[in-house]
C-alpha positions in Angstrom: 96.2 88.6 87.9 94.1 87.3 85.0 91.2 86.5 87.3 91.5 90.0 88.7 91.4 91.5 85.2 88.1 89.8 84.7 86.6 92.1 87.3 87.5 95.2 85.3 85.1 97.1 83.1 86.0 97.6 79.4 87.2 101.1 80.2 89.4 99.9 83.1 90.8 97.2 80.9 91.8 99.8 78.3 93.4 102.0 80.9 95.4 99.1 82.4 96.5 98.0 78.9 97.7 101.6 78.2 99.5 101.7 81.6 101.2 98.4 80.9 102.4 99.7 77.5 103.7 102.8 79.2 105.6 100.6 81.7 107.6 99.3 78.8 108.9 102.7 77.9 109.4 103.9 81.5 112.6 105.9 81.8 113.2 105.5 85.5 112.3 103.2 88.3 110.0 105.9 89.7 108.0 105.9 86.5 107.8 102.2 86.5 106.5 102.1 90.1 104.0 104.8 89.3 102.4 102.8 86.5 102.5 99.7 88.6 100.8 101.4 91.5 98.1 102.9 89.3 97.3 99.4 87.9 97.2 98.0 91.5 94.8 100.8 92.5 92.5 100.2 89.6 92.4 96.4 90.3 91.8 97.1 94.0 88.9 99.3 93.2 87.4 96.7 90.9 87.7 94.1 93.7 86.0 96.4 96.1 83.2 97.0 93.6 82.8 93.3 93.0 82.7 92.6 96.7 80.1 95.3 97.2 77.9 93.8 94.5 78.2 90.3 96.0 77.2 91.6 99.5 74.4 93.6 98.0 73.0 90.6 96.1 73.2 88.4 99.2 71.2 91.0 101.1 68.6 91.3 98.3 68.2 87.5 98.0 68.1 86.9 101.8 
C-alpha cells in the first residue's frame, strides 16, 4: 500500500489521511467499510491515472 500511496497527489494523500483518521472513530462496521472503500477508490483512480500516463509516454516516445 505504501507504493500505491506514492502514486497519489498531495490532495489525495491529505484526503486518504483524513479518511484513515475517521476510520479510527467509526461507530459501526458500515462506517468503517465506507471509509475503506473510499480509500480503495482513490488509490484505484491514482493507479489508472498512472497507467494512462505510462501508456501516453510510450506512445509519444515511440
